[in-house]
C-alpha positions as CSV (number, residue, x, y, z in Angstrom):
1,M,11.9,24.8,8.6
2,Y,8.3,23.5,9.1
3,S,5.9,24.0,6.2
4,N,3.8,27.2,6.5
5,T,0.7,25.1,6.0
6,Q,1.3,23.3,9.4
7,T,0.7,24.4,12.9
8,T,2.7,23.0,15.9
9,S,0.1,20.3,16.3
10,F,-2.4,19.1,13.7
11,Q,-5.2,16.6,13.5
12,Y,-4.0,13.0,13.1
13,D,-6.3,10.0,13.8
14,I,-4.3,7.4,15.6
15,L,-7.5,5.1,15.7
16,P,-8.9,5.2,12.2
17,T,-12.0,3.1,11.6
18,F,-14.0,1.6,8.7
19,P,-17.8,1.1,9.0
20,V,-19.0,-2.4,9.5
21,Q,-21.4,-3.9,7.0
22,G,-23.7,-5.4,9.7
23,K,-23.1,-5.1,13.4
24,L,-20.6,-5.6,16.2
25,S,-21.5,-6.9,19.6
26,N,-19.8,-6.7,23.0
27,S,-22.3,-9.0,24.7
28,Y,-21.3,-12.3,26.2
29,H,-25.0,-13.1,26.5
30,E,-25.5,-12.8,22.8
31,L,-22.2,-14.6,22.1
32,V,-23.2,-17.7,24.1
33,D,-26.6,-17.7,22.4
34,H,-24.8,-17.8,19.1
35,L,-22.4,-20.5,20.2
36,I,-25.3,-22.7,21.3
37,Q,-27.6,-22.0,18.3
38,N,-24.8,-22.8,15.8
39,H,-23.4,-25.8,17.8
40,I,-19.9,-24.2,18.0
41,H,-17.6,-26.2,20.3
42,C,-14.2,-25.0,19.1
43,I,-12.7,-21.6,19.9
44,D,-9.5,-21.1,18.1
45,G,-7.2,-18.1,18.3
46,F,-3.8,-16.4,18.2
47,V,-0.8,-16.5,20.4
48,G,-0.9,-14.2,23.4
49,V,-4.6,-14.4,24.0
50,N,-5.4,-14.4,27.7
51,W,-7.8,-17.4,27.5
52,E,-8.8,-17.4,31.2
53,T,-10.8,-14.1,31.0
54,P,-13.1,-14.9,28.0
55,M,-13.6,-18.5,29.1
56,Q,-14.7,-17.4,32.6
57,H,-17.2,-15.0,31.1
58,I,-18.6,-17.6,28.7
59,Q,-18.8,-20.1,31.6
60,Q,-20.8,-17.6,33.7
61,E,-23.3,-17.2,30.8
62,F,-23.8,-21.0,30.7
63,V,-24.4,-21.0,34.5
64,K,-27.1,-18.3,34.1
65,R,-28.9,-20.6,31.7
66,G,-28.7,-23.5,34.1
67,L,-26.4,-25.3,31.7
68,T,-23.2,-27.2,32.5
69,A,-20.2,-26.3,30.3
70,R,-16.8,-28.0,30.3
71,F,-13.8,-26.2,29.0
72,V,-10.8,-28.2,27.6
73,S,-7.6,-26.5,26.5
74,I,-6.2,-27.8,23.2
75,E,-2.8,-27.5,24.8
76,T,-3.4,-30.9,26.3
77,A,-2.9,-32.4,22.8
78,L,0.4,-30.7,22.1
79,L,3.6,-32.6,21.6
80,P,6.2,-32.3,24.5
81,E,7.9,-29.0,24.4
82,A,11.2,-30.6,23.6
83,A,9.8,-32.2,20.4
84,I,8.4,-28.8,19.3
85,E,11.7,-27.1,20.0
86,E,13.4,-29.6,17.8
87,K,11.0,-28.8,15.0
88,V,11.4,-25.0,15.2
89,A,15.1,-24.9,15.9
90,P,16.2,-24.7,12.3
91,Y,14.2,-21.5,11.8
92,L,15.5,-19.6,14.8
93,G,18.9,-18.6,13.5
94,G,21.0,-20.3,16.2
95,N,22.9,-17.7,18.2
96,D,22.0,-14.8,15.8
97,P,20.2,-12.3,18.1
98,L,18.0,-10.9,15.3
99,F,17.6,-13.1,12.3
100,G,16.0,-16.5,11.7
101,K,14.3,-18.0,8.6
102,K,10.5,-18.0,8.0
103,T,9.2,-21.5,8.8
104,P,7.2,-23.6,6.3
105,L,5.8,-25.6,9.3
106,E,2.0,-26.0,9.7
107,L,0.4,-25.7,13.1
108,I,-0.7,-29.3,13.0
109,A,3.0,-30.2,13.4
110,Y,2.8,-29.1,17.0
111,F,0.2,-31.7,18.0
112,D,0.2,-35.3,19.0
113,T,-2.3,-37.0,16.6
114,V,-3.3,-39.7,19.2
115,K,-4.1,-37.0,21.7
116,L,-6.1,-35.0,19.1
117,A,-8.0,-38.2,18.3
118,T,-8.9,-38.6,22.0
119,L,-10.2,-35.1,22.2
120,R,-12.1,-35.5,19.0
121,G,-13.7,-38.6,20.5
122,M,-14.8,-36.6,23.5
123,L,-16.5,-34.1,21.2
124,N,-18.3,-36.8,19.3
125,Q,-19.5,-38.4,22.5
126,A,-20.7,-35.2,24.1
127,T,-24.2,-35.3,25.6
128,D,-26.9,-32.7,26.1
129,N,-26.1,-32.6,29.8
130,E,-22.7,-31.0,29.2
131,Y,-21.7,-28.4,26.6
132,L,-18.0,-29.1,25.6
133,I,-15.8,-26.2,24.5
134,F,-12.3,-26.7,23.3
135,Y,-10.2,-23.6,23.2
136,G,-6.7,-22.4,22.1
137,P,-4.6,-22.1,19.0
138,G,-5.4,-25.2,16.9
139,A,-8.8,-26.0,18.5
140,A,-10.4,-26.0,15.0
141,F,-8.5,-29.3,14.3
142,L,-11.1,-31.1,16.4
143,D,-14.0,-30.3,14.1
144,V,-12.7,-30.1,10.6
145,S,-16.0,-29.2,8.9
146,G,-18.0,-27.4,11.5
147,Q,-18.2,-23.7,12.3
148,V,-15.7,-22.2,14.8
149,M,-15.1,-19.1,16.8
150,Y,-11.7,-17.3,16.6
151,I,-10.2,-15.0,19.2
152,D,-7.6,-12.7,17.6
153,L,-5.0,-10.4,19.2
154,P,-3.4,-7.5,17.4
155,K,0.3,-8.0,17.0
156,N,1.2,-4.6,18.6
157,I,-0.8,-5.7,21.7
158,L,0.9,-9.0,21.7
159,I,4.3,-7.3,21.7
160,Q,3.1,-5.0,24.6
161,R,2.1,-8.1,26.6
162,M,5.4,-9.8,25.8
163,R,7.3,-6.8,27.0
164,A,5.3,-6.8,30.2
165,G,6.0,-10.5,30.8
166,L,2.4,-11.5,30.1
167,A,2.9,-13.4,26.8
168,G,5.4,-15.9,25.5
169,N,5.9,-17.8,22.3
170,L,3.4,-20.4,21.1
171,A,3.7,-23.8,22.9
172,C,6.8,-23.0,24.9
173,A,7.7,-21.8,28.4
174,K,8.0,-18.0,28.7
175,Q,11.4,-16.6,27.9
176,T,13.0,-13.5,29.3
177,D,15.0,-12.3,26.3
178,Q,12.7,-10.0,24.3
179,K,14.8,-10.1,21.2
180,E,14.5,-14.0,21.2
181,L,10.8,-13.8,21.8
182,Y,10.2,-11.4,19.0
183,K,12.4,-13.3,16.6
184,R,10.4,-16.5,17.2
185,Y,7.1,-14.6,16.8
186,Y,8.3,-13.2,13.4
187,F,9.9,-16.3,11.9
188,V,7.8,-19.1,13.4
189,D,4.6,-18.2,15.4
190,W,3.2,-15.6,13.0
191,E,4.0,-17.7,10.0
192,L,2.2,-20.9,11.0
193,L,-0.6,-19.2,12.9
194,N,-1.4,-17.0,9.8
195,R,-1.5,-20.0,7.6
196,H,-3.8,-21.7,10.0
197,K,-6.1,-18.7,10.2
198,R,-6.2,-18.5,6.5
199,M,-7.1,-22.2,6.2
200,I,-10.0,-22.0,8.7
201,L,-11.3,-18.5,7.7
202,S,-14.3,-19.8,5.7
203,R,-15.5,-21.7,8.9
204,V,-15.1,-18.7,11.3
205,E,-18.7,-17.9,12.3
206,I,-17.6,-15.5,15.1
207,L,-14.4,-13.5,15.3
208,A,-13.5,-11.7,18.5
209,D,-10.8,-9.2,19.5
210,Q,-9.2,-9.8,22.9
211,Q,-6.9,-6.8,23.3
212,S,-9.1,-5.4,26.2
213,A,-9.2,-7.0,29.6
214,E,-12.8,-5.8,30.1
215,N,-14.4,-6.3,26.7
216,L,-14.6,-8.9,24.0
217,P,-16.0,-7.2,20.9
218,W,-17.0,-9.7,18.2
219,I,-18.5,-9.9,14.7
220,L,-20.3,-12.6,12.8
221,G,-18.4,-14.2,10.0
222,N,-20.8,-13.1,7.2
223,D,-20.7,-9.5,8.4
224,L,-16.9,-9.5,8.5
225,K,-16.7,-10.9,5.0
226,A,-19.1,-8.3,3.7
227,T,-17.1,-5.5,5.4
228,L,-13.8,-6.7,3.9
229,H,-15.4,-7.0,0.5
230,V,-16.7,-3.4,0.6
231,M,-13.3,-2.2,1.9
232,S,-11.5,-4.0,-1.0
233,K,-13.4,-1.9,-3.5
234,N,-13.1,1.5,-1.8
235,Y,-10.3,2.3,0.7
236,F,-8.6,1.3,3.9
237,R,-6.3,2.9,6.5
238,V,-4.6,0.7,9.1
239,R,-4.1,1.6,12.8
240,P,-0.6,3.1,13.0
241,T,1.8,1.9,15.7
242,F,4.7,3.8,17.2
243,E,8.0,2.7,18.6
244,P,10.8,4.5,20.4
245,G,14.4,4.0,19.5
246,V,17.9,5.0,20.5
247,W,18.0,7.6,17.6
248,G,14.3,8.5,17.9
249,G,13.1,12.1,17.6
250,Q,10.4,14.5,18.8
251,W,8.6,15.5,15.6
252,M,5.8,12.9,16.0
253,K,5.4,13.7,19.7
254,E,5.1,17.4,19.0
255,H,2.8,17.1,15.9
256,L,0.5,14.1,16.1
257,T,-2.6,14.6,18.2
258,G,-3.5,11.7,20.5
259,I,0.0,10.2,20.7
260,D,1.4,9.1,24.1
261,Q,3.5,11.9,25.4
262,Q,5.1,9.9,28.2
263,V,7.4,8.0,25.8
264,K,10.9,9.4,25.6
265,N,10.9,9.6,21.8
266,Y,9.5,8.0,18.7
267,A,11.8,6.5,16.1
268,W,9.3,4.7,14.0
269,S,5.6,5.0,13.0
270,F,4.4,1.9,11.1
271,E,1.8,3.6,8.9
272,M,1.1,0.7,6.5
273,I,2.7,-2.6,7.0
274,V,1.0,-6.0,6.7
275,P,2.9,-8.1,9.3
276,E,2.1,-5.9,12.3
277,N,-0.7,-3.4,11.6
278,G,-4.4,-4.0,12.2
279,I,-7.6,-2.5,10.8
280,L,-10.2,-1.1,13.1
281,L,-13.9,-1.8,12.3
282,E,-16.6,0.4,13.9
283,N,-20.3,0.1,14.5
284,N,-22.5,2.2,16.9
285,G,-19.5,3.1,19.0
286,Q,-18.1,-0.4,19.2
287,V,-14.7,-1.0,17.7
288,L,-13.0,-4.3,16.8
289,E,-9.5,-4.7,15.4
290,I,-8.6,-7.4,12.8
291,S,-5.2,-8.1,11.4
292,F,-4.3,-6.4,8.1
293,D,-3.4,-9.8,6.6
294,Q,-7.0,-11.0,7.1
295,L,-8.1,-8.4,4.4
296,M,-5.4,-9.9,2.2
297,F,-6.5,-13.5,2.9
298,Q,-10.0,-12.8,1.7
299,E,-9.6,-10.0,-0.9
300,S,-6.0,-10.0,-2.3
301,S,-7.3,-10.0,-5.9
302,N,-9.4,-6.9,-5.3
303,V,-6.7,-5.2,-3.3
304,L,-3.7,-5.9,-5.5
305,G,-5.3,-6.3,-8.9
306,A,-2.6,-6.9,-11.6
307,A,0.1,-7.4,-8.9
308,Q,-1.8,-10.2,-7.1
309,P,-0.4,-13.1,-9.2
310,R,3.1,-11.9,-8.3
311,F,2.6,-11.2,-4.6
312,G,-0.3,-13.5,-3.6
313,V,-1.6,-12.5,-0.2
314,E,1.5,-10.5,0.7
315,F,1.0,-6.7,0.6
316,P,4.1,-5.5,-1.3
317,I,4.6,-1.9,-0.2
318,R,5.0,-0.3,3.2
319,F,4.9,3.3,4.4
320,N,6.6,4.2,7.7
321,F,8.1,7.3,9.4
322,L,11.6,7.6,10.6
323,D,11.8,10.5,13.1
324,T,15.2,11.9,14.0
325,F,14.1,15.5,14.9
326,D,16.4,16.4,17.8
327,G,17.3,12.8,17.9
328,G,20.3,10.9,16.4
329,N,21.6,9.4,13.2
330,L,20.4,6.0,12.1
331,S,23.0,3.3,11.9
332,I,25.1,3.1,8.8
333,Q,23.4,0.1,7.1
334,C,22.3,-1.8,4.0
335,H,19.7,-4.4,3.1
336,P,20.0,-7.9,1.5
337,S,19.8,-8.9,-2.2
338,P,16.7,-10.8,-3.3
339,S,18.6,-14.1,-3.5
340,Y,20.1,-13.6,0.0
341,A,16.8,-12.7,1.5
342,K,15.2,-15.8,0.0
343,A,18.0,-18.2,0.9
344,E,18.8,-16.8,4.4
345,F,15.4,-15.6,5.7
346,G,12.7,-17.3,3.5
347,E,11.5,-13.9,2.2
348,N,9.9,-13.8,-1.3
349,F,11.2,-10.4,-2.0
350,T,13.7,-8.0,-0.3
351,Q,13.9,-4.7,1.5
352,D,14.3,-2.2,-1.4
353,E,13.8,1.2,0.2
354,S,13.5,4.9,-0.5
355,Y,13.5,8.0,1.7
356,Y,11.0,10.8,1.0
357,I,11.8,13.8,3.2
358,V,8.5,15.1,4.6
359,D,10.1,17.6,7.0
360,R,13.6,18.6,8.0
361,K,15.5,21.4,9.8
362,G,18.9,22.8,10.3
363,D,21.7,21.0,8.5
364,A,19.9,17.7,8.2
365,Q,21.8,15.1,6.1
366,V,21.1,11.9,4.3
367,Y,24.0,9.4,4.0
368,L,23.9,7.6,0.7
369,G,26.4,5.6,-1.3
370,F,30.2,5.4,-1.0
371,Q,32.9,8.0,-1.6
372,D,34.5,7.5,-5.0
373,D,37.8,6.3,-3.5
374,I,36.2,3.6,-1.3
375,D,38.4,0.6,-0.5
376,A,36.2,-2.3,0.6
377,E,38.9,-4.1,2.6
378,N,40.0,-1.0,4.3
379,F,36.4,0.0,5.1
380,R,35.8,-3.4,6.7
381,A,38.9,-3.2,8.7
382,V,38.0,0.2,10.1
383,L,34.5,-1.0,11.0
384,E,35.8,-4.1,12.7
385,Q,38.3,-2.1,14.7
386,S,35.6,0.3,15.9
387,F,33.4,-2.6,16.9
388,H,36.1,-4.1,19.0
389,T,37.6,-0.9,20.5
390,G,34.5,1.3,20.7
391,E,36.4,4.1,18.9
392,P,34.2,6.4,16.7
393,I,34.7,6.6,12.9
394,A,34.8,9.6,10.6
395,I,32.2,7.9,8.6
396,D,31.9,10.5,5.9
397,R,35.5,9.6,4.8
398,Y,33.8,6.5,3.4
399,V,30.1,7.3,2.9
400,Q,28.7,10.2,1.0
401,K,26.3,12.6,2.7
402,F,23.8,15.0,1.1
403,E,22.0,17.9,2.7
404,S,18.4,16.6,2.8
405,Q,15.8,18.5,0.7
406,K,12.2,18.6,1.6
407,H,10.1,16.5,-0.9
408,Q,13.2,14.9,-2.4
409,L,13.2,11.1,-2.9
410,Y,16.4,9.3,-2.1
411,L,16.7,5.8,-3.7
412,I,18.0,2.9,-1.6
413,P,17.9,-0.4,-3.6
414,H,19.3,-3.4,-1.9
415,G,23.1,-3.4,-1.2
416,T,23.2,0.4,-0.9
417,V,25.0,1.9,2.1
418,H,22.8,4.5,3.7
419,S,21.4,6.3,6.8
420,S,19.2,9.2,7.8
421,G,21.0,11.9,9.8
422,T,19.5,13.9,12.6
423,N,16.6,16.4,12.1
424,N,14.8,14.6,9.4
425,L,11.2,13.3,9.2
426,V,11.5,10.5,6.6
427,L,8.6,8.8,5.0
428,E,10.2,5.5,4.2
429,I,8.5,4.0,1.1
430,S,9.7,0.5,0.7
431,A,9.1,-3.1,-0.2
432,T,7.3,-4.7,2.8
433,P,10.1,-6.7,4.5
434,Y,11.3,-4.5,7.4
435,N,13.5,-6.6,9.7
436,Y,16.6,-7.0,7.6
437,T,18.8,-4.0,8.4
438,F,22.4,-4.9,8.4
439,K,24.1,-2.4,10.7
440,M,27.8,-1.8,10.1
441,Y,28.4,1.3,12.3
442,D,26.1,2.6,15.0
443,W,28.0,5.6,16.3
444,V,29.4,3.5,19.3
445,R,26.2,4.0,21.3
446,P,24.2,1.6,23.5
447,D,20.6,0.7,22.8
448,L,17.7,1.9,25.0
449,D,18.3,-1.0,27.3
450,G,21.9,0.1,27.8
451,K,23.3,-2.9,26.0
452,P,25.3,-2.6,22.7
453,R,23.2,-2.8,19.6
454,P,24.1,-5.8,17.5
455,L,26.1,-5.1,14.3
456,N,25.9,-7.3,11.2
457,I,29.2,-6.5,9.4
458,D,29.5,-10.0,7.9
459,R,26.0,-9.9,6.5
460,A,26.4,-6.4,5.2
461,F,29.6,-7.2,3.3
462,A,27.9,-10.2,1.7
463,N,25.4,-7.7,0.2
464,L,27.1,-4.3,-0.2
465,N,27.3,-2.9,-3.7
466,F,30.6,-1.0,-3.9
467,N,29.8,0.3,-7.4
468,R,27.3,2.7,-5.9
469,K,29.9,5.4,-5.3
470,G,31.0,8.9,-6.4
471,D,28.9,10.4,-9.2
472,V,27.0,7.2,-9.7
473,V,25.1,8.0,-6.5
474,K,24.0,11.5,-7.8
475,D,23.2,10.1,-11.2
476,T,21.2,7.0,-10.1
477,L,20.1,7.4,-6.5
478,L,18.7,10.9,-6.3
479,S,15.3,10.8,-8.0
480,Q,15.0,13.4,-10.7
481,P,11.3,14.7,-10.7
482,K,9.4,14.9,-14.0
483,V,6.5,17.3,-13.9
484,Y,3.3,16.8,-15.9
485,T,0.6,19.5,-16.0
486,L,-2.8,18.0,-15.9
487,D,-4.8,21.3,-15.9
488,D,-4.3,24.8,-14.7
489,Q,-4.5,23.8,-11.0
490,T,-3.1,20.3,-11.0
491,S,0.4,18.8,-11.6
492,K,1.5,15.2,-11.6
493,V,5.1,14.8,-10.5
494,H,6.9,11.5,-11.3
495,L,9.6,10.6,-8.8
496,P,11.3,7.8,-10.7
497,T,12.7,4.9,-8.6
498,H,15.7,2.7,-9.3
499,E,15.4,-0.2,-11.8
500,D,15.7,-2.6,-8.8
501,H,12.6,-1.1,-7.2
502,F,9.4,-2.9,-8.2
503,Y,7.3,0.1,-7.1
504,D,7.0,3.6,-8.5
505,V,6.3,6.9,-6.8
506,Y,4.3,9.9,-7.9
507,R,3.2,13.1,-6.3
508,Y,-0.1,14.9,-7.1
509,E,-0.2,18.7,-6.4
510,F,-3.5,20.5,-6.6
511,M,-5.6,23.4,-5.3
512,D,-9.0,22.0,-5.9
513,E,-9.5,18.4,-7.0
514,V,-7.8,15.6,-8.9
515,K,-9.4,12.5,-10.4
516,I,-7.3,9.3,-10.6
517,E,-7.7,5.8,-12.1
518,T,-6.1,2.8,-10.4
519,K,-5.4,1.1,-13.7
520,G,-5.3,-2.3,-12.0
521,Q,-3.0,-1.3,-9.2
522,C,-3.4,-0.6,-5.4
523,H,-2.4,3.0,-4.6
524,I,-0.8,3.7,-1.3
525,M,-0.9,7.5,-0.4
526,M,-0.1,10.1,2.1
527,L,-0.9,13.8,2.3
528,V,2.6,15.3,2.7
529,E,1.6,19.0,2.4
530,G,-1.7,20.6,3.1
531,E,-4.4,20.2,5.8
532,A,-6.8,17.5,4.6
533,V,-8.2,15.8,1.5
534,E,-11.5,14.2,0.9
535,L,-11.4,10.9,-0.9
536,T,-14.5,9.9,-3.0
537,T,-14.4,6.5,-4.6
538,A,-16.2,5.5,-7.8
539,N,-18.6,3.5,-5.5
540,G,-19.6,6.7,-3.7
541,M,-17.8,6.2,-0.4
542,K,-16.2,9.3,1.1
543,K,-13.4,9.6,3.7
544,I,-11.4,12.6,5.0
545,F,-7.6,12.1,5.5
546,H,-5.4,14.6,7.2
547,Y,-1.8,15.6,6.9
548,A,0.7,12.7,7.5
549,E,-2.0,10.1,7.4
550,T,-1.4,7.1,5.1
551,F,-4.3,5.4,3.2
552,A,-4.8,3.1,0.3
553,V,-7.2,2.7,-2.6
554,P,-7.4,-0.9,-3.8
555,A,-7.1,-1.8,-7.5
556,A,-10.8,-2.8,-7.6
557,A,-11.9,0.7,-6.8
558,K,-11.0,1.5,-10.4
559,S,-11.2,5.3,-9.9
560,Y,-11.4,8.0,-7.2
561,S,-11.1,11.7,-6.6
562,L,-9.2,13.7,-4.0
563,R,-10.6,17.1,-3.0
564,N,-8.4,19.6,-1.3
565,L,-10.0,20.7,2.0
566,G,-7.3,23.2,2.9
567,T,-6.4,26.7,1.8
568,A,-3.0,25.9,0.4
569,R,-1.9,23.6,-2.4
570,A,-2.2,19.9,-1.4
571,K,0.6,17.5,-2.1
572,V,-0.2,13.8,-2.1
573,I,2.5,11.1,-2.4
574,Q,1.4,7.9,-4.3
575,S,3.1,4.6,-4.7
576,F,2.1,1.4,-6.5
577,V,3.6,-1.7,-8.2
578,K,5.3,-0.8,-11.5
579,D,3.8,-3.6,-13.6
580,H,1.3,-1.2,-15.2
581,K,1.8,2.4,-16.2
582,C,-0.2,5.0,-14.3
């Protein structure tokens, strides 16, 4: 049943913002003034940007000033597409529909050095009679010491454009297979473009957000740096993104205010995940979105504290929802070992997960671990037969299932067979990698596009741990809470994770207020019961967070308090890297 503290629909901010330290502008007039005053001739940017629209507006502003401007696409200096394809092919996984390997390539590898030198010569020979502007991903290569402008595009908007046929992969003709497009984004485009952005970040004088066809909000580099620095010592919440799926449910549609009701279902909500989420900045009604990784590029030490030497600019923990309310079961699946993830996919750490049950109804189940009499060869034969014949499997003959319990944490270290059954709202607390789900059995159903969902039986059996069976599952994979009383109105509940998990999980339960020290770690949190809490950091910043909203307090905040704004007891889940005790 739903918690008594919740109504059918409750306040949930799908567009959370952070105040800008400085100002935002949406004026092309001011933008061109700043380009001219700072002698900016290179406008770099991300894949998927619609360059035609901002270049037209910028050109119109030059015309208003009686100035001639010439625009040159950096694409003219690219290598032939065949040469680029040869470079990226080793990272695309061949015929594998889902998996590649993260490329170590740098963006400069896409360019013809002779052609770059020719464009650089044009820039050096420019006269006062014509203002030259070079634009596109890699334009900053033409002026290796001067200031540049950067036009960014949130990854969720890029994916929307890709699905609408409006964006392809970097430096290649548009493809029609969306799985192939996304695979190349994840393993190639995002990798080399993020490295490029990080490399030129100190030279970015203007950063703009091109997700809107009508507006181009932008911020000066110094204001952006100041904003991210303040954020890194106080709090942040990313813009959540929502995705439908074949097993998706109705909980989020029915409960989250502002969410699109036209979508058939929602399977996932990415609440805190570096590779895809953005952060919204606000000033005087203007809003600009930056990529989450930009905060990490500039402020990883402040954000991660003691964990930074281990993870660098990678944010290690993710929160996301899995919604199966009135939906279906997830596939029977597992995730790779650390060595497999590194060797096969180029990931620095693997997808160790846990399921925290935020809500459930009826006879909702969690599938976890093998039955005690599991026979690996027989199980594989049954899976292969089902794959080829389309016949369903009585999966609980092989995999254990448990009636889900609200506020229970189920532990899913790599190699563990698992699934969420119907009628759960799962908060998935996990290491950040999120693409490496090896499906063994998917209930013989097609995907949303009507095509069979790819299975990964070979990869799964290269990683499955068949020792996680029988009573071992109950003893090691069902977290056993340990309650610590802090005062007469506050409890701290430890939900121990598995030894393979590098993160820990706690829950604070309180009527009034609780004060917490970060102890050198970034705390990722969600209000999982109650109405709202008010965060106050040691630096004096305040922010209200509502039920089911995820937020983080960086290590550099040092301490903070959470005040319960509701009438019932608040429960806040907290996760952080285990390196230090908290």
